[in-house]
C-alpha positions as CSV (number, residue, x, y, z in Angstrom):
1,M,100.4,103.2,181.3
2,N,101.5,99.7,181.5
3,F,104.6,98.2,179.9
4,R,102.7,96.5,177.0
5,I,101.2,99.8,175.9
6,Q,104.5,101.6,176.2
7,L,106.2,99.1,174.0
8,S,103.4,99.2,171.6
9,L,104.0,102.9,171.2
10,I,107.7,102.4,170.7
11,I,107.1,99.8,168.1
12,F,104.6,102.1,166.4
13,L,107.1,104.9,166.3
14,L,109.9,102.6,165.1
15,Y,107.9,101.5,162.1
16,F,106.5,104.9,161.4
17,I,110.0,106.5,161.5
18,F,111.5,103.9,159.2
19,G,108.6,104.2,157.0
20,L,109.0,108.0,156.9
21,L,112.7,107.7,156.2
22,T,112.0,105.6,153.1
23,I,108.8,107.4,152.0
24,S,110.4,109.1,148.9
25,D,111.9,105.8,147.6
26,Y,108.4,104.4,146.5
27,G,106.2,105.4,143.6
28,I,102.5,105.2,143.5
29,S,100.1,102.3,142.8
30,W,98.0,102.5,139.7
31,D,94.9,102.5,141.9
32,E,95.9,105.6,143.8
33,P,95.1,108.4,141.4
34,E,91.4,107.6,141.4
35,H,91.3,107.3,145.1
36,Y,92.9,110.6,145.7
37,H,90.9,112.4,143.1
38,R,87.8,111.1,144.9
39,G,89.1,111.8,148.3
40,Q,90.1,115.4,147.6
41,A,86.7,116.1,146.0
42,Y,84.9,114.8,149.0
43,L,87.3,116.3,151.5
44,H,87.0,119.7,149.9
45,Y,83.3,119.5,150.2
46,F,83.4,118.4,153.9
47,L,85.8,121.2,154.7
48,T,84.2,124.0,152.7
49,G,80.8,123.0,151.6
50,E,82.0,123.7,148.0
51,K,81.3,121.3,145.1
52,T,84.0,122.6,142.8
53,Y,87.6,123.8,143.2
54,A,86.8,127.3,142.0
55,S,88.1,128.9,145.2
56,L,91.5,127.3,144.9
57,P,94.4,128.7,142.8
58,K,95.0,126.9,139.5
59,Y,97.4,124.1,139.7
60,D,100.7,125.3,138.2
61,L,102.5,122.3,136.8
62,K,105.8,124.2,136.0
63,R,106.1,125.4,139.5
64,A,105.3,121.8,140.9
65,Q,108.1,120.5,138.7
66,T,110.8,123.1,139.6
67,E,110.0,124.7,143.0
68,K,110.3,122.5,146.0
69,N,108.4,125.0,148.2
70,Y,105.3,124.9,145.9
71,H,102.3,123.5,147.8
72,E,99.3,125.5,146.8
73,R,97.3,122.7,145.3
74,S,97.5,119.0,144.9
75,V,98.0,117.4,141.5
76,Y,94.9,115.3,142.3
77,Q,92.6,118.3,142.8
78,T,91.5,118.3,139.2
79,D,88.7,120.7,138.2
80,S,87.1,118.2,135.9
81,L,87.0,115.6,138.7
82,D,85.3,117.6,141.3
83,F,82.4,116.7,143.8
84,N,79.7,116.9,141.2
85,Y,81.7,114.6,138.9
86,W,81.9,111.8,141.5
87,L,78.3,112.1,142.5
88,E,77.6,111.0,138.9
89,N,80.4,108.6,138.4
90,D,81.3,106.9,141.7
91,G,80.3,103.5,143.0
92,D,83.2,101.1,143.3
93,H,85.3,101.0,146.5
94,P,84.3,103.0,149.6
95,V,86.1,106.3,150.2
96,F,86.9,106.6,153.9
97,N,90.6,105.7,153.3
98,D,90.6,108.1,150.3
99,I,89.4,110.9,152.4
100,L,92.0,110.2,155.3
101,G,94.8,110.1,152.7
102,S,93.6,113.4,151.3
103,L,93.4,114.9,154.7
104,S,97.0,113.9,155.3
105,N,97.9,115.7,152.1
106,Y,95.8,118.7,153.0
107,I,97.7,119.1,156.3
108,F,101.3,118.1,155.5
109,Y,101.5,119.4,151.9
110,Q,98.9,122.0,151.1
111,K,98.8,123.8,154.5
112,F,102.4,123.4,155.9
113,G,104.4,122.2,152.9
114,I,106.3,119.7,155.2
115,L,106.2,116.8,152.7
116,G,105.9,116.6,149.0
117,D,102.5,116.1,147.2
118,I,102.6,112.4,146.9
119,E,104.6,111.8,150.1
120,A,101.9,113.6,152.1
121,Y,99.2,111.1,150.9
122,H,101.5,108.2,151.7
123,L,102.1,109.5,155.2
124,F,98.7,108.3,156.2
125,E,99.4,104.8,154.8
126,I,102.6,104.5,156.8
127,F,100.8,105.8,159.9
128,I,98.0,103.3,159.6
129,S,100.4,100.5,158.8
130,A,102.4,101.3,161.9
131,V,99.1,101.0,163.9
132,A,98.7,97.4,162.5
133,V,102.2,96.5,163.6
134,S,101.8,97.9,167.1
135,T,98.4,96.1,167.3
136,V,100.0,92.8,166.4
137,F,102.6,93.3,169.1
138,Y,100.0,94.2,171.7
139,F,97.9,91.2,170.8
140,G,100.8,88.8,171.0
141,A,102.2,90.3,174.2
142,Y,98.8,90.3,175.8
143,V,98.1,86.7,175.2
144,F,101.6,85.2,175.6
145,N,104.4,87.4,176.5
146,I,106.5,90.5,175.4
147,W,108.7,88.3,173.3
148,T,106.0,86.7,171.3
149,G,104.6,90.2,170.6
150,L,108.1,91.4,169.5
151,F,108.6,88.6,167.2
152,A,105.1,88.9,165.7
153,S,105.5,92.6,165.1
154,L,108.8,91.9,163.5
155,F,107.3,89.3,161.1
156,L,104.5,91.7,160.1
157,G,106.7,94.7,159.7
158,T,109.2,92.8,157.5
159,Y,106.7,90.8,155.5
160,P,107.9,92.0,152.0
161,L,104.4,92.8,150.6
162,F,103.2,94.5,153.7
163,W,106.4,96.6,154.2
164,S,106.5,97.7,150.6
165,E,102.9,98.5,150.0
166,S,102.4,100.2,153.3
167,H,104.2,103.0,151.5
168,F,101.9,103.3,148.5
169,N,98.8,101.1,148.7
170,I,95.8,103.1,149.8
171,K,93.4,100.1,150.2
172,D,94.9,97.0,151.5
173,P,97.2,97.9,154.3
174,V,94.6,100.3,155.6
175,E,91.9,97.5,155.5
176,T,94.4,95.2,157.2
177,S,95.0,97.6,160.1
178,F,91.3,98.2,160.8
179,Y,90.6,94.5,160.4
180,A,93.2,93.6,163.1
181,L,91.9,96.3,165.5
182,T,88.4,94.9,165.0
183,I,89.3,91.4,166.0
184,L,91.5,92.5,168.9
185,F,88.7,94.6,170.5
186,F,86.0,91.9,169.8
187,W,88.2,89.3,171.4
188,R,88.8,91.4,174.4
189,G,85.1,92.2,174.7
190,I,84.2,88.5,174.7
191,V,86.9,87.2,177.1
192,E,86.8,90.2,179.5
193,K,83.0,90.4,179.2
194,K,83.0,94.1,178.5
195,A,80.4,95.3,176.0
196,M,82.4,98.5,175.5
197,Y,85.1,96.6,173.6
198,I,82.4,95.2,171.4
199,F,81.2,98.7,170.6
200,I,84.8,99.9,169.9
201,S,85.1,96.9,167.6
202,S,82.0,98.0,165.7
203,V,83.6,101.5,165.2
204,T,86.9,100.0,163.7
205,A,84.8,97.5,161.7
206,G,82.8,100.6,160.4
207,F,86.3,102.1,159.4
208,A,87.1,98.9,157.6
209,F,83.8,98.6,155.9
210,A,84.1,102.2,154.7
211,T,87.4,101.2,153.2
212,K,86.8,97.9,151.5
213,F,84.2,95.2,151.8
214,N,86.6,92.4,153.0
215,I,85.4,93.0,156.5
216,L,82.0,91.4,155.5
217,F,83.7,88.1,155.9
218,L,84.6,88.8,159.5
219,P,81.5,87.0,160.8
220,F,82.9,83.7,159.4
221,I,86.0,84.2,161.5
222,L,84.3,85.3,164.7
223,G,81.3,83.1,164.4
224,L,83.4,79.9,164.0
225,W,85.7,81.0,166.9
226,L,82.8,81.6,169.2
227,L,81.3,78.2,168.3
228,L,84.6,76.4,169.0
229,R,85.1,78.5,172.3
230,Q,81.6,77.5,173.3
231,I,82.2,73.8,172.7
232,F,85.9,73.4,173.9
233,I,86.9,76.4,176.1
234,E,84.0,77.9,178.0
235,R,80.5,76.6,177.7
236,S,79.1,79.7,179.2
237,T,80.5,81.8,176.5
238,L,77.2,82.4,174.7
239,K,75.2,82.5,177.9
240,S,77.4,85.3,179.2
241,L,76.5,87.5,176.0
242,I,72.9,87.5,177.0
243,S,72.8,90.7,178.8
244,K,71.3,94.1,177.9
245,R,74.7,95.6,177.4
246,F,76.0,92.9,175.1
247,L,72.7,92.6,173.2
248,L,72.6,96.3,172.7
249,A,76.4,96.2,171.5
250,F,75.6,93.4,169.0
251,L,72.4,95.2,167.9
252,V,74.2,98.4,167.0
253,Y,77.2,96.7,165.5
254,P,75.9,96.5,161.9
255,M,74.2,99.9,162.3
256,V,77.5,101.5,163.4
257,M,79.3,99.8,160.4
258,F,76.8,100.7,157.8
259,G,76.3,104.2,159.3
260,F,80.0,105.0,159.1
261,F,80.0,103.6,155.5
262,A,77.1,105.8,154.4
263,A,78.0,108.9,156.4
264,S,81.5,109.1,154.9
265,W,80.4,108.7,151.3
266,P,78.3,111.5,149.7
267,Y,77.6,109.3,146.7
268,I,75.5,107.0,148.9
269,W,73.4,109.9,150.2
270,Q,71.6,110.4,146.9
271,D,70.1,106.9,146.9
272,V,71.1,104.9,149.9
273,V,69.4,101.6,148.9
274,G,70.1,101.8,145.2
275,N,73.6,103.0,145.3
276,T,74.6,100.7,148.1
277,A,73.2,97.8,145.9
278,D,75.4,99.1,143.0
279,V,78.5,98.9,145.2
280,F,77.6,95.4,146.2
281,K,77.2,94.5,142.5
282,Y,80.6,95.9,141.8
283,Y,82.2,93.6,144.5
284,E,80.2,90.7,143.2
285,N,81.6,91.3,139.7
286,I,85.2,91.6,140.7
287,G,85.0,88.8,143.3
288,L,83.2,86.3,141.2
289,E,84.3,87.1,137.7
290,S,85.6,84.2,135.6
291,S,89.2,83.2,136.1
292,K,91.7,81.4,133.9
293,Q,93.5,79.9,137.0
294,Q,93.2,76.2,137.2
295,L,91.4,74.4,140.0
296,F,92.8,71.6,142.0
297,F,90.6,68.5,141.4
298,N,88.1,71.1,140.1
299,L,87.3,72.2,143.6
300,I,90.0,74.4,144.9
301,N,91.9,77.3,143.4
302,P,95.4,77.0,144.8
303,F,96.6,80.4,143.5
304,A,96.5,82.3,146.8
305,S,98.0,79.5,148.8
306,R,100.8,79.1,146.3
307,W,101.4,82.8,146.2
308,F,101.7,82.9,150.0
309,I,104.1,80.0,150.1
310,Y,106.1,81.5,147.3
311,T,106.5,85.0,148.6
312,V,106.8,84.7,152.4
313,I,110.4,84.8,153.8
314,P,111.4,81.2,154.6
315,L,112.5,82.0,158.1
316,A,109.1,83.4,159.0
317,L,107.4,80.4,157.4
318,F,109.6,78.1,159.4
319,F,108.5,79.7,162.7
320,F,104.9,79.6,161.5
321,L,105.0,76.0,161.0
322,F,106.9,75.4,164.2
323,A,104.1,77.0,166.2
324,F,102.3,73.7,165.6
325,V,105.0,71.5,167.0
326,K,103.9,70.5,170.5
327,P,102.7,73.9,171.6
328,K,102.6,74.5,175.3
329,M,99.7,76.8,176.0
330,N,97.1,77.3,178.7
331,K,93.3,77.2,178.0
332,M,93.1,80.9,177.2
333,Q,96.1,80.8,174.9
334,K,94.7,77.8,173.0
335,D,91.5,79.7,172.6
336,V,93.3,82.7,171.1
337,F,95.6,80.5,169.0
338,T,92.5,79.0,167.5
339,L,91.2,82.5,166.7
340,W,94.4,83.3,164.9
341,M,94.3,80.2,162.9
342,I,90.8,80.9,161.7
343,W,91.7,84.4,161.0
344,F,94.7,83.3,158.9
345,S,92.7,80.6,157.0
346,V,89.3,82.2,156.1
347,P,90.6,85.0,153.7
348,I,92.7,82.4,151.9
349,I,89.9,79.9,151.8
350,R,87.3,82.3,150.4
351,V,89.3,83.2,147.4
352,S,90.1,79.5,146.9
353,L,86.6,78.3,146.4
354,P,85.1,77.6,142.9
355,G,83.6,80.7,141.5
356,A,85.7,83.1,143.5
357,T,88.7,84.9,141.9
358,I,91.8,86.7,142.9
359,Y,94.5,88.3,140.8
360,G,97.6,90.3,141.1
361,G,98.9,88.2,144.1
362,I,97.5,88.2,147.6
363,R,97.4,91.9,148.4
364,Q,93.5,91.8,148.1
365,I,93.4,89.6,151.1
366,M,96.2,91.2,153.0
367,E,94.2,91.0,156.2
368,F,95.4,87.5,156.8
369,I,99.0,88.6,157.3
370,P,98.7,89.8,161.0
371,A,97.3,86.4,162.0
372,F,100.3,84.8,160.2
373,A,102.7,87.1,162.0
374,L,101.1,86.4,165.4
375,I,101.2,82.6,164.8
376,A,104.9,82.9,163.6
377,G,105.7,85.1,166.6
378,Y,104.5,82.4,168.9
379,G,106.5,79.8,166.9
380,A,109.7,81.9,167.2
381,Y,109.2,82.2,171.0
382,S,108.4,78.4,171.3
383,F,111.6,77.7,169.3
384,L,113.6,80.0,171.6
385,S,112.1,78.3,174.7
386,K,113.2,74.9,173.5
387,I,116.7,76.2,172.9
388,E,116.8,77.6,176.5
389,N,115.5,74.4,178.0
390,L,118.0,72.2,175.9
391,F,121.0,74.2,177.0
392,K,119.5,75.0,180.5
393,V,119.9,78.7,180.3
394,N,119.4,80.3,183.7
395,D,119.4,83.9,182.6
396,P,117.9,84.0,179.1
397,K,117.9,87.8,178.8
398,Y,121.1,88.2,176.7
399,L,120.4,85.1,174.6
400,R,116.9,86.5,173.8
401,L,118.4,89.8,172.7
402,V,120.9,88.2,170.5
403,Y,118.1,85.9,169.1
404,L,116.0,88.9,168.3
405,G,119.0,90.7,166.7
406,V,119.8,87.8,164.5
407,L,116.1,87.6,163.4
408,V,116.1,91.3,162.6
409,I,119.3,91.0,160.5
410,F,118.2,88.0,158.5
411,L,114.7,89.5,157.8
412,V,115.8,93.1,157.1
413,I,118.6,91.9,154.7
414,V,115.9,90.4,152.5
415,L,114.2,93.8,152.2
416,I,117.3,95.8,151.8
417,R,118.6,93.6,149.0
418,I,115.7,94.4,146.6
419,H,114.7,97.8,148.1
420,P,112.4,99.6,147.1
421,N,110.8,96.6,145.1
422,E,110.1,94.4,148.1
423,N,106.5,93.5,146.8
424,V,108.0,91.6,143.8
425,Y,109.8,89.2,146.3
426,F,109.8,85.5,145.7
427,S,111.5,83.2,148.1
428,S,114.1,80.5,147.3
429,I,111.5,77.8,148.2
430,S,109.7,78.6,145.0
431,G,112.9,78.9,142.9
432,G,113.0,82.7,143.3
433,L,111.6,85.4,141.2
434,K,113.5,84.4,138.0
435,R,112.1,80.9,138.0
436,N,108.6,81.9,138.5
437,Y,108.9,84.6,135.8
438,E,110.3,82.0,133.5
439,N,107.4,79.7,134.3
440,K,104.9,82.5,133.8
441,F,103.3,82.3,137.2
442,P,100.6,84.9,137.0
443,S,101.6,88.4,138.2
444,T,105.2,87.5,138.9
445,G,107.2,90.7,139.1
446,M,104.2,93.0,139.4
447,S,105.0,96.1,141.5
448,L,101.5,97.6,141.4
449,G,103.0,100.6,139.6
450,N,105.7,101.3,142.2
451,A,108.6,100.8,139.7
452,Y,107.5,103.7,137.5
453,L,109.2,106.1,139.8
454,Q,112.6,104.5,139.2
455,G,112.0,104.7,135.5
456,V,111.0,108.4,135.7
457,N,114.2,109.1,137.8
458,W,116.3,107.6,135.0
459,I,114.5,109.7,132.3
460,N,114.9,112.8,134.3
461,K,118.6,112.0,134.6
462,N,119.5,110.7,131.2
463,A,116.9,111.7,128.6
464,Q,118.0,114.3,126.0
465,M,116.5,117.8,126.2
466,N,113.0,118.1,124.9
467,S,112.5,114.4,124.8
468,K,109.1,112.6,124.6
469,L,107.9,109.9,126.9
470,A,105.0,107.5,126.6
471,L,103.8,104.3,128.3
472,I,102.8,101.2,126.4
473,Q,99.9,100.0,128.5
474,G,99.6,102.3,131.5
475,T,97.5,105.3,131.5
476,S,98.8,108.8,131.9
477,V,97.8,109.0,135.5
478,N,100.2,106.2,136.4
479,I,102.9,108.9,136.6
480,P,102.1,112.1,138.3
481,A,102.9,114.9,135.7
482,Y,105.0,116.9,138.1
483,W,107.5,114.0,138.6
484,V,108.7,114.4,135.0
485,R,111.4,116.8,134.0
486,P,109.8,120.1,132.7
487,D,111.3,119.8,129.2
488,V,110.2,116.2,128.8
489,S,106.8,115.9,127.1
490,Y,104.9,113.1,128.7
491,S,101.9,111.7,126.8
492,N,100.9,108.3,125.5
493,Y,100.0,110.1,122.2
494,H,103.7,110.3,121.5
495,W,104.0,106.6,120.6
496,S,104.9,106.6,116.9
497,G,105.6,103.0,116.1
498,I,107.6,102.3,113.0
499,K,107.9,106.0,112.2
500,R,110.7,105.9,114.9
501,E,110.2,109.6,116.1
502,G,112.7,109.0,118.9
503,E,110.2,108.9,121.9
504,Y,111.0,106.9,125.0
505,L,108.7,104.0,125.8
506,M,108.5,102.9,129.4
507,E,106.5,100.1,130.9
508,L,106.2,97.5,133.7
509,T,107.3,94.1,132.4
510,H,105.8,91.6,134.8
511,I,103.7,88.6,133.9
512,Y,100.5,90.3,133.0
513,D,97.0,88.7,133.6
514,V,95.8,90.8,130.6
515,R,98.0,92.6,128.0
516,V,96.6,95.2,125.7
517,Y,98.2,97.2,122.9
518,Y,99.8,94.0,121.5
519,Y,101.4,95.8,118.6
520,A,103.3,98.2,120.9
521,W,104.4,95.4,123.1
522,E,105.6,93.2,120.4
523,Y,107.3,96.1,118.7
524,A,109.2,97.2,121.7
525,E,110.2,93.8,123.0
526,K,111.0,92.3,119.6
527,M,112.5,95.2,117.7
528,L,114.1,97.6,120.3
529,E,117.1,97.3,122.7
530,P,116.1,98.5,126.1
531,V,118.1,101.5,127.3
532,Y,117.3,101.0,130.9
533,Q,115.9,98.2,133.1
534,V,114.9,97.8,136.8
535,V,116.2,94.2,137.4
536,I,115.4,92.2,140.4
537,D,117.0,88.8,140.8
538,G,117.7,88.7,137.0
539,V,114.2,89.7,136.1
540,P,113.3,93.1,134.5
541,I,110.3,94.5,136.2
542,L,110.4,97.8,134.2
543,Q,112.0,98.6,130.9
544,I,112.6,101.7,128.9
545,W,113.2,101.8,125.2
546,K,114.1,104.6,122.8
547,N,112.2,104.3,119.6
548,D,114.8,105.4,117.1
549,F,116.9,103.7,114.4
550,E,120.0,103.7,116.6
551,H,118.3,101.6,119.3
552,T,116.6,99.3,116.9
553,K,118.0,95.7,116.9
554,K,120.3,95.2,114.0
555,E,118.0,92.6,112.4
556,F,115.2,95.1,112.3
557,Q,117.1,98.2,111.1
558,K,115.1,98.2,108.0
559,I,112.7,100.8,106.4
560,E,109.1,100.5,105.2
561,K,108.4,99.9,101.6
562,N,105.2,99.4,99.6
563,Y,104.9,96.0,98.3
564,K,105.1,96.1,94.5
565,G,104.4,92.4,93.8
566,P,101.0,90.9,93.0
567,V,98.4,91.0,95.8
568,T,95.1,89.2,95.6
569,S,92.2,89.7,97.9
570,E,89.3,87.4,98.0
571,K,86.0,87.8,99.9
572,E,85.1,84.6,101.8
573,G,81.8,85.1,103.6
574,N,82.6,87.5,106.4
575,S,86.3,87.4,105.8
576,V,88.7,88.8,103.3
577,L,91.7,86.5,102.4
578,I,94.8,88.4,101.2
579,E,97.7,86.7,99.5
580,F,101.0,88.0,98.0
581,N,103.6,85.9,96.2
582,E,106.3,85.8,98.8
583,N,107.0,86.0,102.5
584,V,107.7,89.5,103.7
585,L,108.2,91.2,107.1
586,L,104.8,92.9,107.4
587,S,104.7,96.4,108.8
588,R,101.2,97.6,108.0
589,L,98.0,96.8,106.2
590,I,95.8,99.4,104.6
591,L,92.4,98.2,103.5
592,K,90.2,100.5,101.5
593,Y,86.6,99.9,100.7
594,T,83.6,101.6,99.1
595,P,80.7,101.7,101.7
596,D,77.2,101.6,100.4
597,N,74.0,102.6,102.1
598,E,73.4,99.1,103.4
599,C,76.6,98.1,105.0
600,L,77.6,98.6,108.7
601,P,80.5,100.6,110.0
602,V,83.6,98.6,110.9
603,K,83.2,98.0,114.7
604,S,85.0,94.7,115.3
605,G,87.2,92.2,113.6
606,R,90.3,89.9,113.9
607,I,93.4,89.7,111.9
608,Y,95.3,86.5,111.2
609,T,98.6,85.9,109.4
610,S,100.2,82.8,107.9
611,I,103.4,81.9,106.0
612,N,101.8,78.9,104.3
613,G,98.0,79.5,104.3
614,Q,97.4,76.6,106.7
615,D,98.9,77.5,110.1
616,W,97.4,80.8,111.3
617,R,98.6,83.2,114.0
618,E,95.9,85.4,115.5
619,E,97.2,89.0,115.9
620,G,96.7,90.5,119.3
621,D,95.0,93.8,118.5
622,S,91.5,93.8,117.2
623,V,90.1,95.8,114.3
624,P,89.8,98.8,114.8
625,Y,92.3,99.5,117.5
626,D,94.3,102.4,118.7
627,Q,97.6,100.9,117.8
628,L,99.5,104.2,117.4
629,G,99.4,107.2,119.7
630,R,96.2,105.9,121.3
631,R,94.3,106.8,118.2
632,E,92.2,104.3,116.2
633,E,93.4,104.1,112.6
634,I,90.1,104.0,110.9
635,E,88.2,106.3,108.5
636,E,84.9,106.1,106.8
637,N,86.3,104.1,103.8
638,S,89.5,102.6,105.1
639,F,91.5,101.3,108.1
640,R,95.1,100.6,108.9
641,Y,96.6,97.8,110.9
642,M,100.1,97.7,112.1
643,F,102.4,94.6,112.4
644,A,105.6,94.4,114.3
645,A,107.8,92.8,111.6
646,I,105.6,89.7,111.2
647,N,106.8,87.2,108.6
648,A,103.8,86.3,106.5
649,R,102.5,85.6,103.0
650,Y,98.8,85.4,103.9
651,I,96.5,87.7,105.9
652,R,93.0,86.9,106.8
653,I,90.6,89.6,108.1
654,K,87.4,88.4,109.9
655,L,84.6,91.0,110.2
656,E,81.1,91.2,111.3
657,P,78.4,90.3,108.8
658,G,77.4,93.2,106.6
659,S,80.6,95.2,107.4
660,C,81.4,97.9,105.1
661,A,85.0,96.6,104.8
662,L,83.6,93.7,102.9
663,V,82.3,96.0,100.1
664,G,84.8,96.2,97.3
665,P,88.0,95.9,99.4
666,S,91.4,96.9,98.0
667,V,94.6,96.2,99.7
668,Q,97.9,98.0,100.2
669,I,100.8,96.1,101.9
670,V,103.7,97.8,103.5
671,Y,106.7,95.7,104.6
672,L,110.2,96.1,106.1
673,E,113.4,95.8,104.0
């Protein structure tokens, strides 16, 4: 075993060990529950041939909450979400990563009880991310030298987004690792003229394709690199590929990719062509859906580029840029450096083109980060070489060790300071997290659900006995039920609004692309004092409120009263205009009507409020909407609409033509005093 491989294994172990030591500090992403439900259902079928969980013991929530040694069944082995369910309801992202994560849980939680339920899933993510870090080391060391590889692996391992989400993101770090392996093996196959490496590349590409469709853009990277290599580096490149072995390897490449994608996903087996087409349509919808992000000169969406610049550690960015300052490379190194630049650029460019969309930061194109790390690794080595030449250092060994140590300290300090919330990091170049939060830069402060665990830990430690807990926007699966203290009742049905029944409200408070449950949001942020916040660089990324009178802001410590003054309601086309003779703090509107045989049930409408009848504010929730306790406040002959202490004198209700709410409406106004 050569020295490069030995060091690759050491770096793998270092990253894996540090990841394992911090595994319990991180929560789950809001994507993970669906992935693990699917993964467990398919894994159970592969292992047993069974399509239900009937052979397993029932999940015991109380024991899972109270007994550390409980490991009979995972929280994501849900009877209603078994193999049969997913055969009917699957069709978005592929499932290979889901199955591998579930296999990790099956071994290390269910069988041996070595790790907790969630931690056993996350072990796979840390493992595969460590593979990515060691791959980057090997690539850099193979092309340049050991030091370039060390610096590159350091820049990848300490990239805030990658480090953080390698603990709880089941898609993107996994895809990134397979992506890096695919490019490494393909490159070796070409430059060493070994078709076996091309075949290995097809296998890792199959792993990637069975995880996420980002790998389908790989031909743009490799094709452009081969073209430039043919023109500028080795004119015999394409000619050397015309052999039986290479032609066979290239012929089977897409077959291996698709074969692995289909073989790992029972949903596809039912209708290979039709269901595969549906998956492609899903990716088309999420990748080409309309975006509110502004285009630069109506041509380029700068969101991904800005996000990269804003969230990369400045020291790493400096070395990335320094790599382009009079680089000293031989022919082979220039060739690989070109490949790295294309690898870095293509993922960012593809989401920057008109019609493409990206949201939630740059995690969806995380596969560019290894290329960034490799280029920055070379830049760090180039900078070091210039220092050695400048000071005529004869024996650079100790200088290089000190240099490496300083880099480690500066990079790791950034992570430690905001641990375990590294994925919300914004650098000083952009003004930091607070400035971008104040400027409402999209998705600023978004932890992907990770911060919920910190909120649950506070609840478990501080909430009164027999308390109730609800989320504002998140769904119940965002928090695994066994995390919550046994006496605390966790359900979004507990949200009581102005009734103030004392429940705790918890939610992530980043800059949302889309907010729902506007009444609940406005009520909590406007009327309640938070009892706990997870604050990073002055920005709350999660808040908890207690919905009782004591924790209501003083100016809203009022009670509901029925409005006794005159109220007029006038039908105007498809609208109802309501007026009362003074401004009040609205709490709720109750509209009663007398449906006849010709009118239509109330299905959609909008509410507007005004203090003068001229300037109107559109309320966030539609009509009808589940404003309280996730239940729609509508009956056959009435509906209720809640307001978070909105100062108004006029209300306008816009409804569909022929709506029953337009038939003989009568109004009741409830306000705060």
